[in-house]
Every structure is written in C-alpha cells, then in structure tokens.
C-alpha positions as CSV (number, residue, x, y, z in Angstrom):
1,M,0.0,0.0,0.0
2,L,1.3,3.4,-1.0
3,H,1.3,6.0,1.8
4,I,1.3,9.6,0.5
5,I,2.0,12.4,2.9
6,P,0.0,15.6,2.2
7,E,2.4,18.3,1.2
8,D,0.9,20.8,3.6
9,K,1.5,18.5,6.6
10,R,5.1,17.9,5.6
11,S,5.6,21.7,5.0
12,K,4.1,22.5,8.4
13,I,6.5,20.0,10.1
14,L,9.5,21.4,8.2
15,Q,8.6,25.1,9.1
16,S,8.1,24.1,12.7
17,A,11.4,22.2,12.7
18,F,13.2,25.3,11.3
19,E,11.9,27.4,14.1
20,V,12.9,24.9,16.8
21,F,16.3,24.2,15.3
22,V,17.1,27.9,15.1
23,T,16.0,28.4,18.7
24,Y,17.6,25.3,20.4
25,G,20.0,23.8,17.9
26,F,19.9,20.3,16.4
27,R,21.3,18.5,19.5
28,K,18.9,20.1,22.0
29,T,15.8,19.8,19.8
30,S,13.6,16.7,20.4
31,M,10.9,15.2,18.3
32,D,8.5,16.4,21.1
33,D,9.7,20.0,20.5
34,I,9.0,19.7,16.8
35,A,5.6,18.0,17.3
36,R,4.6,20.6,19.8
37,Q,5.6,23.5,17.5
38,A,3.7,21.9,14.6
39,G,0.6,21.4,16.8
40,M,0.5,17.6,16.4
41,S,1.3,14.5,18.4
42,R,4.7,12.8,18.3
43,P,3.1,9.6,16.7
44,A,1.7,11.8,13.9
45,L,5.1,13.3,13.4
46,Y,6.6,9.8,13.1
47,Q,4.1,8.9,10.4
48,V,5.8,11.5,8.2
49,F,9.5,11.4,9.3
50,R,11.4,8.5,10.9
51,N,13.6,10.7,13.1
52,K,15.0,14.2,13.7
53,T,17.9,13.6,11.2
54,E,15.4,12.9,8.5
55,I,13.5,16.1,9.3
56,F,16.8,18.0,9.2
57,R,17.7,16.6,5.9
58,G,14.3,17.3,4.5
59,L,14.5,20.9,5.7
60,A,18.0,21.3,4.2
61,E,16.8,19.9,0.8
62,E,13.8,22.3,0.8
63,M,16.0,25.2,1.7
64,M,18.6,24.4,-0.9
65,S,15.9,23.9,-3.6
66,G,14.4,27.2,-2.7
67,A,17.7,29.0,-2.8
68,A,18.6,27.5,-6.1
69,A,15.2,28.5,-7.6
70,K,15.6,32.0,-6.3
71,A,19.1,32.3,-7.8
72,G,17.9,30.8,-11.1
73,A,15.0,33.3,-11.2
74,A,17.5,36.2,-10.6
75,L,19.8,34.9,-13.3
76,A,16.8,34.6,-15.8
77,R,15.9,38.3,-15.4
78,P,16.4,40.7,-18.2
79,G,19.5,42.9,-17.9
80,S,23.2,42.5,-18.2
81,F,25.0,39.4,-16.9
82,H,26.7,41.5,-14.3
83,D,23.3,42.8,-12.9
84,R,21.8,39.3,-13.0
85,L,24.7,37.7,-11.2
86,K,24.7,40.5,-8.7
87,A,21.0,39.9,-8.0
88,A,21.6,36.1,-7.7
89,V,24.4,36.6,-5.2
90,A,22.5,39.2,-3.3
91,M,19.6,36.8,-3.0
92,Q,21.8,34.3,-1.3
93,L,23.6,36.7,0.9
94,L,20.5,38.7,2.0
95,C,18.2,35.8,2.7
96,P,20.4,33.6,4.9
97,Q,17.9,30.9,6.0
98,I,20.3,28.1,5.5
99,P,22.9,29.3,8.0
100,L,20.2,30.2,10.5
101,I,19.4,26.5,11.1
102,F,23.0,26.1,12.3
103,M,23.1,29.2,14.5
104,G,20.8,27.7,17.1
105,E,23.3,24.9,17.5
106,E,26.1,27.4,18.4
107,F,24.1,30.0,20.2
108,A,21.0,28.3,21.5
109,T,18.6,31.1,22.7
110,S,15.0,31.5,23.6
111,A,14.3,33.4,20.4
112,P,15.5,32.9,16.8
113,F,18.2,35.1,15.4
114,P,17.1,38.1,13.4
115,F,18.3,38.5,9.8
116,F,21.4,40.6,9.5
117,V,20.1,42.7,6.6
118,D,18.6,46.2,6.4
119,F,15.8,45.6,4.0
120,E,14.9,49.3,4.1
121,D,17.9,49.8,1.8
122,R,16.1,50.3,-1.6
123,H,18.9,49.0,-3.7
124,L,19.1,45.8,-1.7
125,R,15.3,45.4,-1.6
126,D,15.1,45.9,-5.4
127,A,17.9,43.4,-6.0
128,V,15.9,40.6,-4.3
129,D,12.3,41.8,-5.0
130,I,11.3,42.1,-1.3
C-alpha cells in the first residue's frame, strides 16, 4: 500500500522544525519539541518522518531547492549578466535561511536570530524583490 503524505503537513513540520532548530540547535531539539511547535502528536510526526535527522535533511533539501530556484530566477531576469549575477548573489547573501538553522546549535537562545540585513535599503530590496 502506497502511503502519500499531504504536502501541507510535511511543510508544516519542516517550518516548525526550522523554528525549533534555530532556537535550540539540532542537538537540543527533540521530536517532542518539533511536534509541539507543529501542533501535532509525536506519533503523527513519526508517520511523516522517521527521526530528527530525516527532518533536518528534508529541511535542508527544501531550503537548498528554494535557494537554487531564487538564484535561477534572478539569473533569468532581463539585464546585463553583471546585474543578473549581482542579484543572484544578493539573493543568497541577503536571505540567509540556511545558515540560520545552524546558528541555534552554536548560540541556543530563547528566540530565533534576526536577519542581518537592512531591507529598508532600496537597492538591496530591489535586488531581491522584497
């Protein structure tokens, strides 16, 4: 029997895991923490992911795919190669979600780290379409 996981349930778990990993780090995060943040039971969480490592890998894959898509979109824009490359690099530097999941490991805090970018800067905002 084929068991298909609804994408919205998987996405909710991954988003919740991101928030918990950023706050507590991978080592200090438990499956209970992720389930609680996702608003589901631990057994429901185990129906989607076998363990915390599988959740982390799924989160990393989603984030890398998203980053690659954003960079690809920036490179596909009209304009000079220099401007398109600058936008693609800015997208990666100004939207540092991937490093954030590791910050909690080093600096576990009660609140996620803020982004390090001033999105009020018009040139930066225009470069990444924020």
